[in-house]
C-alpha positions as CSV (number, residue, x, y, z in Angstrom):
1,M,82.8,14.4,54.9
2,T,83.9,13.4,51.3
3,L,84.2,16.8,49.7
4,Q,85.4,18.4,53.0
5,D,88.2,15.8,53.2
6,L,89.3,16.6,49.7
7,R,89.3,20.4,50.3
8,L,87.6,20.8,46.9
9,E,88.0,24.2,45.3
10,E,87.0,26.1,42.2
11,G,89.0,24.9,39.1
12,H,89.8,21.4,40.5
13,C,89.6,18.5,38.0
14,F,87.3,16.1,39.9
15,V,86.2,12.5,39.3
16,E,83.9,10.4,41.4
17,V,84.1,6.6,41.2
18,G,80.8,4.8,41.9
19,A,78.8,7.9,41.2
20,G,75.4,6.2,41.4
21,T,72.7,8.9,41.2
22,G,75.3,11.6,40.5
23,I,74.4,13.7,43.6
24,L,78.0,14.0,44.9
25,S,79.3,14.7,41.4
26,A,76.7,17.4,41.0
27,A,77.7,19.1,44.2
28,A,81.3,18.9,43.1
29,A,80.5,20.6,39.8
30,L,78.8,23.5,41.6
31,I,81.9,23.9,43.8
32,T,84.5,23.6,41.0
33,R,82.5,25.6,38.5
34,R,83.6,23.3,35.7
35,Q,82.7,19.9,34.3
36,V,83.3,17.0,36.6
37,T,83.2,13.3,35.8
38,G,81.2,10.5,37.4
39,V,82.2,6.9,36.8
40,E,79.5,4.3,37.4
41,I,79.6,0.6,36.5
42,D,75.8,0.3,36.1
43,P,75.0,1.8,32.6
44,D,71.3,2.4,33.5
45,L,72.3,4.4,36.6
46,A,74.9,6.3,34.6
47,R,72.3,7.2,31.9
48,A,69.8,8.3,34.5
49,A,72.3,10.4,36.4
50,A,73.4,12.1,33.1
51,V,69.8,13.0,32.3
52,R,69.1,14.2,35.8
53,T,72.1,16.5,36.1
54,A,71.7,17.8,32.5
55,Q,68.1,18.7,33.3
56,A,69.3,20.6,36.4
57,G,71.8,22.5,34.2
58,I,74.8,21.0,36.1
59,D,77.8,20.0,34.1
60,V,78.5,16.3,35.0
61,R,79.9,13.9,32.4
62,M,78.8,10.3,33.3
63,V,81.0,7.4,32.1
64,A,79.7,3.8,32.3
65,R,82.7,1.7,33.2
66,D,84.3,-0.3,36.0
67,G,86.2,2.2,38.0
68,L,88.3,-0.4,39.8
69,R,90.1,-1.0,36.4
70,G,91.0,2.6,35.8
71,L,89.7,6.1,35.3
72,P,89.0,8.0,32.1
73,D,91.4,10.8,31.1
74,G,93.3,12.2,34.0
75,P,95.4,13.0,35.9
76,W,92.9,14.2,38.4
77,D,93.2,16.9,41.1
78,R,90.6,15.2,43.3
79,I,89.3,11.6,43.3
80,A,86.4,10.5,45.4
81,G,85.6,6.8,45.8
82,S,81.9,6.3,46.7
83,F,82.2,2.6,47.6
84,A,84.4,0.7,50.1
85,V,87.5,-1.1,49.0
86,P,90.0,-3.2,51.0
87,A,92.9,-1.1,49.7
88,I,93.2,1.9,47.5
89,P,93.1,0.7,43.9
90,K,96.4,1.2,42.2
91,P,94.9,2.8,39.0
92,W,93.5,5.6,41.2
93,L,96.9,6.3,42.7
94,R,98.5,6.3,39.3
95,Q,96.0,8.9,38.0
96,L,96.2,11.3,40.9
97,A,97.9,14.5,39.9
98,V,100.8,15.9,41.8
99,G,99.3,18.1,44.5
100,G,96.1,16.1,44.2
101,A,94.0,14.4,46.9
102,L,92.0,11.1,47.0
103,T,89.5,9.8,49.5
104,C,87.6,6.5,49.9
105,T,86.2,4.1,52.5
106,I,88.5,1.2,53.5
107,S,86.8,-1.9,54.7
108,T,87.8,-5.5,55.4
109,G,84.3,-6.7,54.8
110,A,83.4,-6.4,58.5
111,P,80.2,-4.3,58.8
112,G,80.5,-1.2,61.0
113,W,84.3,-1.2,61.2
114,H,84.9,1.5,58.6
115,A,87.8,3.8,58.0
116,T,88.3,6.8,55.7
117,A,91.5,7.1,53.7
118,V,92.7,10.5,52.6
119,I,95.8,10.4,50.4
120,E,97.8,13.3,48.9
121,H,100.3,13.2,46.0
122,N,103.1,15.3,47.3
123,P,105.4,17.5,45.2
124,D,108.3,15.1,45.8
125,G,106.3,12.3,44.2
126,T,105.4,10.4,47.4
127,L,101.9,9.3,48.2
128,G,100.7,9.5,51.8
129,G,98.1,10.6,54.2
130,R,95.9,9.2,56.9
131,L,93.4,6.5,57.7
132,R,90.6,7.7,60.1
133,A,88.4,5.4,62.0
134,D,84.8,6.4,61.3
135,T,81.3,5.4,62.4
136,L,79.9,5.5,58.9
137,G,81.2,4.6,55.5
138,H,80.3,3.5,52.0
139,V,79.1,0.0,51.2
140,L,81.4,-2.5,49.5
141,A,82.1,-2.5,45.8
142,R,79.5,-4.3,43.7
143,G,79.8,-8.1,43.9
144,V,82.0,-8.0,47.1
145,P,80.0,-9.6,50.0
146,W,80.3,-8.8,53.7
147,L,82.2,-11.3,55.7
148,P,79.9,-14.3,56.4
149,V,78.3,-15.3,59.8
150,P,78.9,-19.0,60.3
151,E,76.5,-21.1,62.3
152,Q,77.3,-21.4,66.0
153,P,79.5,-24.5,66.5
154,D,78.1,-27.5,68.4
155,G,79.7,-28.6,71.6
156,V,80.8,-27.1,74.8
157,S,82.5,-23.8,74.8
158,R,85.9,-23.0,76.3
159,Q,85.4,-20.5,79.0
160,R,87.5,-17.8,80.7
161,S,86.5,-15.4,83.5
162,W,87.1,-11.7,83.9
163,V,88.6,-10.9,80.6
164,L,89.0,-7.5,78.9
165,A,85.5,-5.9,78.8
166,P,84.6,-5.2,75.2
167,P,85.5,-1.5,74.5
168,D,82.6,0.8,73.7
169,F,81.8,1.0,70.0
170,R,82.8,4.7,70.1
171,E,86.4,3.5,70.6
172,R,86.5,3.2,66.8
173,G,90.3,3.1,66.5
174,F,90.4,-0.2,68.4
175,W,87.7,-1.8,66.2
176,V,89.3,-0.7,63.0
177,A,92.7,-2.0,64.1
178,L,91.0,-5.3,65.1
179,A,89.4,-5.6,61.7
180,H,92.7,-5.3,59.9
181,L,94.9,-7.3,62.3
182,L,92.4,-10.1,62.5
183,P,91.3,-10.4,58.9
184,G,88.3,-12.5,58.3
185,V,86.8,-11.6,61.7
186,R,83.7,-9.5,62.1
187,R,81.2,-8.7,64.9
188,H,77.8,-10.2,64.7
189,W,74.7,-8.5,66.1
190,P,72.0,-11.2,66.9
191,T,68.4,-10.4,65.9
192,E,67.2,-10.6,69.5
193,P,68.4,-7.7,71.8
194,D,71.4,-9.1,73.6
195,P,74.3,-7.1,75.2
196,T,76.7,-10.0,74.6
197,V,79.5,-9.1,72.1
198,V,79.8,-11.8,69.5
199,L,82.8,-12.2,67.2
200,V,82.8,-14.7,64.3
201,G,85.6,-15.8,62.0
202,E,85.5,-17.2,58.5
203,D,87.0,-20.4,59.8
204,G,84.0,-21.1,62.1
205,S,85.6,-19.7,65.2
206,R,83.3,-17.8,67.5
207,A,83.5,-15.8,70.7
208,H,80.8,-14.6,73.1
209,V,81.9,-11.9,75.6
210,A,79.8,-10.5,78.5
211,P,79.7,-6.7,78.4
212,D,81.5,-6.4,81.8
213,G,84.1,-9.0,80.8
214,S,82.9,-11.4,83.5
215,L,82.8,-14.3,81.0
216,A,84.3,-15.1,77.5
217,E,83.3,-18.2,75.6
218,A,85.1,-19.6,72.6
219,W,84.3,-22.2,70.0
220,G,86.2,-23.4,67.0
221,P,90.0,-23.5,66.3
222,R,90.7,-19.9,67.5
223,D,90.1,-18.0,70.7
224,L,89.0,-14.8,69.0
225,W,88.6,-12.8,72.2
226,A,92.1,-13.7,73.4
227,E,93.4,-12.5,70.0
228,A,91.3,-9.3,70.4
229,E,92.8,-8.7,73.8
230,K,96.3,-8.8,72.2
231,V,95.2,-6.2,69.6
232,H,93.9,-4.0,72.4
233,T,97.2,-4.2,74.2
234,R,99.0,-3.0,71.1
235,W,96.4,-0.3,70.4
236,S,96.6,0.9,74.0
237,A,100.5,1.0,73.9
238,A,100.2,3.2,70.8
239,E,98.1,5.6,72.9
240,C,94.7,4.6,71.5
241,P,94.8,6.2,68.1
242,T,91.7,6.9,66.0
243,T,93.7,8.3,63.1
244,F,96.6,6.4,61.5
245,D,99.4,7.3,59.1
246,L,98.9,5.8,55.6
247,D,101.9,5.6,53.4
248,C,101.8,4.3,49.8
249,R,105.2,3.2,48.6
250,D,106.9,0.4,46.7
251,E,103.4,-1.0,45.7
252,R,102.5,-1.3,49.4
253,Q,100.0,0.6,51.5
254,V,101.3,0.7,55.1
255,V,99.2,1.8,58.0
256,D,101.1,3.0,61.1
257,G,99.3,3.9,64.4
258,G,102.5,4.1,66.5
259,T,104.9,1.7,68.1
260,G,103.8,-1.9,67.5
261,L,100.7,-1.1,65.6
262,T,101.4,-1.4,61.9
263,W,99.8,-3.3,59.1
264,H,99.5,-3.5,55.3
265,L,96.3,-3.0,53.4
266,P,94.3,-5.0,52.6
267,G,95.4,-7.0,55.7
268,R,98.2,-9.4,56.4
269,D,96.7,-12.3,54.3
270,E,95.7,-10.0,51.4
271,G,93.0,-12.6,50.6
272,R,90.0,-10.4,49.8
273,S,91.3,-7.7,47.6
274,V,89.2,-6.7,44.6
275,C,91.9,-4.3,43.3
């Protein structure tokens, strides 16, 4: 959905960050009917993409550099980030032209809990748009790991009966809100088929929840499922959004899903930003 989200048109000045093989940049060049730019941190990939697109007669300029530190030239009418970030890098926002649009995947490092940000630079100078919970998204920036899966703690679990049944994974808005309101928490899928929902935290906390909510077990310092239930209450009170307002102002990126459901990117502890 990257190019569709950007509403890319003929004549737009386009840059892709994390261009890789150059496929998306090549498609953008065909749509814009002008030279586009692909930024790729791996110089070998950048060279290969430049050769491949040139051989195809497509006007793509490949630049080997770290796109998180800034973009060449600019300002840009359209910016596409082809890797996931915890918050939109400030250099990208600074180099977005008035009337321009930017899109990228936002991730806390929790696999599967992706969201797509689409930001526009409005004529009055403000930057804002939406954050949409999605099933698929780009992988994290190079060198940024997924959240770890600690070993299951020893000892007897703390148990509760008849708790909130884990929402279906298709209720993406809830899982995205959970990822951001409980930073450092991810879902773990055991290698053996098992319907139990498992949440793990960086601090070693762990929760196992039966699919029907009949039993929740907790280990470690936090009761992760009890915290998840509070997030679900807030998400439900906000009418279960799957798309959230995203406002970039005063050096902050504020996500607003409705009454009682607001957070800042990259999360309240801001501990995993690569920007």
